[in-house]
C-alpha positions as a printed Julia matrix, in Angstrom:
176×3 Matrix{Float64}:
 113.15   86.95  105.83
 113.74   85.3   102.46
 117.49   85.1   102.96
 116.95   82.86  105.98
 114.93   80.25  104.07
 116.69   76.99  103.12
 117.2    76.98   99.38
 117.42   80.75   98.99
 120.94   81.4    97.8
 120.87   85.17   97.53
 118.55   88.15   97.8
 119.07   91.61   96.43
 116.91   94.7    96.76
 116.41   97.01   93.85
 113.98   98.64   91.49
 111.97   97.31   88.55
 108.92   98.01   86.46
 109.72  101.52   85.28
 111.33  102.95   82.17
 114.15  104.94   83.84
 117.42  103.15   82.98
 119.32  104.67   85.91
 116.93  104.57   88.84
 118.03  105.43   92.33
 116.12  105.87   95.55
 115.52  109.56   94.84
 114.1   108.97   91.36
 111.89  106.11   92.58
 110.56  108.28   95.43
 109.89  111.03   92.87
 107.68  108.63   90.9
 109.81  107.41   87.98
 107.54  104.36   87.59
 109.77  101.84   89.33
 108.73   99.71   92.29
 111.04   98.76   95.12
 111.55   95.03   94.61
 113.38   92.0    95.9
 115.26   89.68   93.57
 115.46   86.15   94.96
 117.92   83.58   93.64
 116.81   80.17   94.84
 117.31   76.45   94.28
 113.93   74.98   93.21
 115.16   71.54   94.28
 115.25   72.84   97.88
 112.45   75.43   98.03
 109.45   75.75   95.76
 108.22   78.88   94.07
 104.91   78.29   95.86
 106.7    78.44   99.23
 108.36   81.73   98.26
 104.92   83.12   97.37
 103.54   81.96  100.75
 106.26   83.93  102.51
 105.63   86.92  100.22
 101.95   86.94  101.21
 102.79   86.65  104.9
 104.99   89.76  104.84
 102.58   92.37  103.57
  98.94   93.37  103.2
  97.95   92.88   99.53
  94.49   94.38  100.14
  95.92   97.85  100.59
  96.38   99.88   97.41
  99.82  101.5    97.42
 101.77  103.93   95.27
 103.81  102.58   92.38
 106.94  102.69   94.53
 105.55  100.34   97.2
 102.85   98.38   95.38
 102.37   94.65   95.81
 103.66   93.02   92.65
 105.19   89.83   91.31
 107.53   89.66   88.32
 107.78   85.95   87.5
 110.84   85.0    85.48
 109.42   81.95   83.68
 106.07   80.96   82.2
 105.75   78.28   84.9
 106.26   80.88   87.64
 103.7    83.15   85.93
 101.14   80.31   85.9
 101.76   79.54   89.58
 101.61   83.21   90.62
  98.37   83.76   88.68
  96.78   80.73   90.38
  97.9    81.94   93.83
  96.56   85.45   93.2
  93.24   84.02   91.96
  92.97   81.85   95.09
  93.77   84.82   97.32
  91.1    86.92   95.57
  88.55   84.11   95.9
  89.23   83.54   99.61
  89.54   87.16  100.7
  86.74   89.42  101.83
  88.88   92.35  100.7
  90.12   93.15   97.19
  93.65   92.02   96.36
  95.89   94.63   94.75
  98.84   92.48   93.7
 100.01   93.1    90.15
 101.36   90.22   88.08
 103.7    91.76   85.54
 106.07   90.61   82.85
 109.67   90.78   84.03
 111.51   93.98   83.32
 115.1    95.0    83.9
 116.06   94.81   87.57
 118.34   97.55   88.87
 120.25   96.87   92.07
 119.52   99.44   94.78
 122.19  101.49   96.49
 124.42   99.64   98.94
 122.77  101.15  102.02
 119.47   99.5   100.99
 120.97   95.99  100.95
 120.21   94.15  104.22
 118.53   97.34  105.43
 116.71   95.77  108.37
 119.79   94.19  109.92
 121.89   97.3   109.32
 119.33   99.56  110.95
 118.44   97.43  113.98
 121.56   98.71  115.74
 120.86  102.3   114.64
 117.38  102.27  116.17
 118.76  100.82  119.39
 121.27  103.66  119.53
 118.55  106.21  118.85
 116.5   104.76  121.72
 119.45  105.0   124.14
 120.23  108.53  122.89
 116.61  109.62  123.44
 116.57  108.05  126.88
 119.85  109.66  127.94
 119.07  113.09  126.49
 115.33  113.49  127.07
 114.04  111.06  129.69
 116.67  110.65  132.39
 117.4   113.7   134.54
 120.89  115.14  133.89
 123.57  113.39  135.92
 121.62  110.14  136.32
 124.23  108.22  134.34
 127.97  108.82  134.89
 129.31  110.93  132.02
 125.77  111.34  130.67
 126.55  114.49  128.65
 129.53  112.77  127.02
 127.42  109.69  126.33
 124.8   111.82  124.56
 127.49  113.52  122.44
 129.15  110.23  121.49
 125.83  108.58  120.66
 124.81  111.56  118.53
 128.07  111.27  116.59
 127.71  107.52  116.13
 124.12  107.9   114.91
 125.19  110.59  112.45
 128.06  108.4   111.24
 125.64  105.52  110.7
 123.83  107.67  108.11
 127.0   108.53  106.17
 126.76  105.57  103.75
 123.22  106.61  102.9
 124.22  110.25  102.51
 127.27  109.42  100.4
 125.37  106.92   98.22
 124.01  109.87   96.27
 127.44  109.96   94.65
 127.62  106.17   93.88
 126.3   106.61   90.36
 129.25  108.85   89.51
 131.85  106.2    90.35
């Protein structure tokens, strides 16, 4: 979502907020204190910090308390951003019937997530389409409905497995 906004030059997913100096998805899931986060590099002459916060609020439910890994949080990088974020959170709290659980924290080291996490949604849209076709061909349609149906199911199964290889192999990224 953010990467499509005019003025956003780059986004990167990663981890921040914890003390572990070598976080990875496994350690974050295990509760190492980090939160999955998005780093946004933007041109303030084109898009305001306030606009980025508007989009942030539109993408999640800040009234739901989450674990450390998935909590709603903002790590402003300047004192001006901290002032703006605090004002926006205060306004949200004032205008909401529900409590707001968005933490405003001092910036900490940001650690880039594994490559398979980058652009996760666009990478996985195709995978879920393939899974849907696989399920349809193997579980819904009677055998023989589609020409070469058994072969189609085998090929789709292999392609789906292959689509997970980067994620499976990323465990070894930290060693290279």
